[in-house]
C-alpha positions, 0 to 999 in steps of 0.5 A: 464482488469477487476477491482481487488476488493479493500481490505476494511479492509486495506483501512479502516486502512489506513484512520484511521491512515492517515485520518483526526484526531478525538478525542483529537489530534490536529495534522493533518500532512497528507492529505488522499485521495483515487486515482484510475486508474480504474475509478470513482468508485472502488469496494471493496472485500465486494461489496461496491463501493468507489467513488474516486475523483483522478486519475493519478494526485494524484499519481504524487504528493503523498508523500506516496502511499498505495497499499492494497491487490491485487489479486495475479493472476492479473497483473497490467496494463502498466499504473499502473506500469508506475505510480508506477515507476514514483512516486518512481522515484520522491521519493514517499514512497510506502507501499504494504500491504498483497497481495498488494506486488503482484502489487508492485513486477511486477514494478521491484522495489522490485528486489534484495530487501527484501519483505513480503506478506501474509504468505498464498501466500509466495510460490507464491511470491517466485515463481512468483518473484524470484528476490525478497528476500521473507521474508514472515515470517516477519510482515513487511519489511522496505526498506526505500522508499519501505515498505511491510506488511505481512497481512491486520492486519500487515498494522496497524503496518506498518502505525503506524511505518511510522507515528512514523518515520515521527513524533515521538511517540506522534501521533501513541500513540494517534491513 
């Protein structure tokens, strides 16, 4: 299976919100790491290669897993589905941003739940995954352990809301 390019903007937003603090913040509540089941380097949509140091072992211990944009025409491998379902089963929060919902939906975890994806792909989401309650007119949907965001920029709102829920308003206001 060919590698699906990683959404650079969504990765950068996640790193800015959950990565090491800069500036006047004295709070570092998250450990940010990039993992991949596709190898040591991950290609981005802009042609950059991101070196990753973690494979499935990261997904086995992460408290939050962020799935950036994904090619809606691609299907995740069985290993990817297994890793996501296992992480969910042990209580990890899983956040899918924009078309990342198309990687989360095949796991079956969104069946019977509300979800959103980029509005350009709303009909495709509803068609491919009829058991998912498509609400692609919403900025993001928080179903507790599963969170979906409508588009790349909506990821910023999702991430800040997660931090606010986890830690209160101080850190998101600083970010």
